[in-house]
N, C-alpha and C positions, 0 to 999 in steps of 0.2 A: 346384779341389776337386771331389770326385765328388760328387752327391748324390745322393740314396735318396727314390724316388718311393714314400710308404702308401696302400695302398687297400682302403677300408674299406667293405664292402656286405654286403647282405643282401636274402634276398628268401621273403616267404611261398608256393609254391607246390606242389600235390601230387607228390614225384616219387616215385611208385611204387620202380621202376629205381635210386634212391641213391645202391645197392651198386656199380654196374658203372661208375661214374662214378670211383674214389678210385682206381683204379691210375690211368690217363689221365689225371688233371688233375694226380696227383705229376708222373707224370711229365715234364707239359708246364711246372708250376712249377719243375722240376731243370734243365730243358733254358733255360729264361730263366733262371736264378739268383737265383729268387724263393722269400723267406722268410716262413715267417708261418705261420697256423694257418687250413686251412677245417672247417669243420661240415658235415656232410648228413646230413639223416634224408625222410623220408616230407612230413616239412610244407616244407622248404626246404630254402635254405643263410645262408649265417654265417660271413664271415670276414672276416678284416682279414691280410694281405700287404702284403712290403714288398720295394725292388730297384730296379736300373736303370731308369725311365723306362719304357723301349722292352719291356723283357720283364714291367714288371704290364702293360702295353696291352697282350702279346699273351695274356698269361692271364683276361683281362679280356675279348678278342674271344675266343679258345676257349669260354668260357664261354657269349659271347651266341648262339654258332654253334647255341646250341639254343634252339627258338624259345618255349619256356617261358621262358629268360631273358634272349629277348632288348630286350626293353625294363627291364635288371639295372642298377638307379642304384651309384656310387659316391661316395662324397667321398674326396677326394685330400688329404694333408698331405705337407711335404716336409724331409729334415732332412741333414745334414752327417756324421751319421754311421749304419752299417746300424739299425734298430730289433729287429733279430730274427734270432736265428743257426741258426733250424734251421727245418727245411719239414716241418708235420702234415697229412694229410687224413685226421680221424677222422669215423667214421661215427655216428652218435647216435638215443636215441628222439627228442631233440626239439634243436632252431638253441636255444632259451633254454628253461631249463627250468622249467617251472611245479607239473610233475605234475597237472595236473587232465585225467582223460579225455575227447574229444570235441569240446574246444576248438577251432577250425578260423578261425583268422585270416583268413585266403583268402576266407572266408563271411560270415565273424562279426563282424568288426572293428569299432569306432566311425566317425566321421564325421571324416574330418582337417581339421586347422581351419589356413589357412597362419600362417606367422609376424607377417603385418603384421594379421593379427582377430587371435590370441591375445589381444591388452590387451584388447579389448573384453569378448572371453569372460571372462577369470577377473575382471575388474573385476565382475561382476556379481555381489552379493550371494547369490541364489540356486543360484552353482553352486557344486559342492564339486570344491575343487584339489585334487589327490594327486599329491601326488610319488613316481613307484613305485621311486625306486631305492634299493640299501644305503644303510645309516646312515651308513657313513663318506662317502658322495657327498656326503648331501643335509645333512652338515656342514660344508662346507666353500662352500656354496652353492645354492640353491635362487631360487623365488618366493615375491614374496612373499605372504601368505596362502595358503601349499599346505600342505596335511596334511603332518605326516612320518607313516608307517609303523611308521617305526624294525625294518628288518628288516637278518637278517645278510644273508639273500640272496631272491633274487626268487620261489621257492617260496614261503617264507614269508609272501609277499602275499594268496594264499586265504582262508588265518586272518586277518589282520587284516581286513581285507573282510568276513569273516563274523562280525563281533564291534565293527568301528566305529559307534562313536551317529551319526556324520552322514549315513552311507548308509541307516542304518535306524531316519528319524524316526517319534517317536512316535503322530505323526498316520497312519504306516504307507504315507505316499507315496513314490518311491523320488525321488529329486532328480534333477534334471540335474549329469550329473561331467564333469570336465575331465581328464585325464591328461596326466603328459609323461616323458620321459625321456633319456638322453643324446642316442641316435640315432635314436630311434621305433620300435626292434625289440620292446623289452618293453611298449612300449602299445598295439600293435596287438595282440599276444597278452593284457595285462589289459583291455584295451576289451571283446575278446571274450568273456571272461569275465564279465564286467558285465550284456552282454547276451544271453547264456547263462541270466542268473539273472531275467531280465525287467527290465533298467532299460534304458530306451526312449531318454533321450535323453544318448549314450556321447560324448565327443569328443578327440582326443587330436592334442597338437601335432603337426604335419606335418614332420618334419626333424629332429626334437626340439630339446634344447636348442642346440645347435652349429649346427641349421642358425639358429635365433632369432636366437644370436649373431654369426653370419656379416651379419645381413640389420637388426636394427634396432641404431640408435643407438643409443647409451651415454645420451642425453640424454630418450630416448623408453622406455628399457628397464625393464621391471619386474623384472630377475633383480637377485638380491643375494650378492655373491662369486663366488665362482670356482668353473667345470663339472670335474669330475674326469673324466679322461677315462685308456681304459686302452690308453696306450704311452709312450715315455720325455719327454713333453711334460708329464707329469704331470696339472697344470692349463691351462684357458683363459681367457679374459675375453672381451670384446666384439673382435669380428674377429678374433679365437680366438686372439689375441696368447699365448703363454704365459706366464703366469703364475710364480709364486714356491714351488711347493712340491715337497718332493724325496718320493720313493716309499720305501717302507719297503722290502728285499730280502726281508725275513722276511715280514712276512704283507700287504706288497702295497699297504698304506695310507698317504693322502697324510701328509706330513708339514710343517709348519711351522715359521718360525725359532725358537719356547720346544721345542717336540716336538725338535729337532735340538739344542737347548742345555739338553736335559733329563741329567741324570745316569742315566738309562733309554735312552739312546740307543746304540750302539754301528752303526755301518757297516756292513751288512752283514750284523744279528744282530740288533739286536730297536731296537725301539724307546718309548713309554710304551702305546702301544695292545698288544703283544705281549709285552712283557718276561714277566709274570710267568704267561703261557699255554708257556710252553716248558721244558721238563729243561735242566740245565744240560749234557749229552752231547748236547744238542742243538745249543746254544749253542756247545762247543765243534768240531763239524762243522762249523755255517755262519764260524767263525772261517775256519778252513782251508780252506773255500768262497773266502771274503773274500780271505784269503791268497793262495789262487792266483790269483780273479782280478786281483789288484793285481802281481801277477809278469808274467803278460799281458800285464796293459796297459802297463808298464813296458820291456816287449819290443815291444811296437807287435803282439802279437797275439791273436786273439782267445780267448777263454774262452769253449766255449758254457752253460757251469751260469749265465754270471754274471746272466741277464737272462732270466728266464724269458716265452714268446708271451702275449700276451693276447686276448680277442676284447672288442671293442665290442657 
């Protein structure tokens, strides 16, 4: 059985010549049969790619030839089927969109906390623990006691921070803050945002939730539920074992057994979260796309419109 290697990686680093990477990097991926998405910006690189092991390693080696990316770290996962059907190398203003000018994680990010030390930090009653992820991610799992900003996108976090009572207590003294996200990239930017606003004691989970679940035994864990991931596993638990969530192909939100049993769920078309937000013409278009995907699957062919690429 052919196995596909998925590599997820990011690095905040100053890349003023980032546009020059686009064409040769795309050519390298194509030559090695690697698919996925790579985002490039002046602030760095963010990517999830997949393909044959040798191909993925060749792309990583190509990137690390640049001295600025020589220490690029990546996370690996294996699957029996191809996670992505297209290759995209995109130029962006930010590799993770926050929308606040002047935030530089390379120089301003908070203090890394290793998974082995995370429990002690977030168990301190004087520490404000913040989950920086989107509401649908928090909905299936988070750390005990963490604040949920209930945001639809990361770009909404600055607005929540400006209004959150826990971050602006009546005493006027700025609290110690611990932030976490899936793999670490959003926390580097959110902790840099807090430091730019005068917060001195700001920390974030090194390697994100995924590293914590990989490292910390279940019996010692303060994690509750599952962790949403931006690939075909949908959610993982301790040891990064895939859990039982499915994915709505219309809105990309995780679905549990109750969602799948709902009358509002239609494979490839809608789920309880998005059914009311799409018009019937959109649902009909999705039904045709789903029909084409099912036909392609029955013929053991690839339908490239079936599963959009995702960035972790």
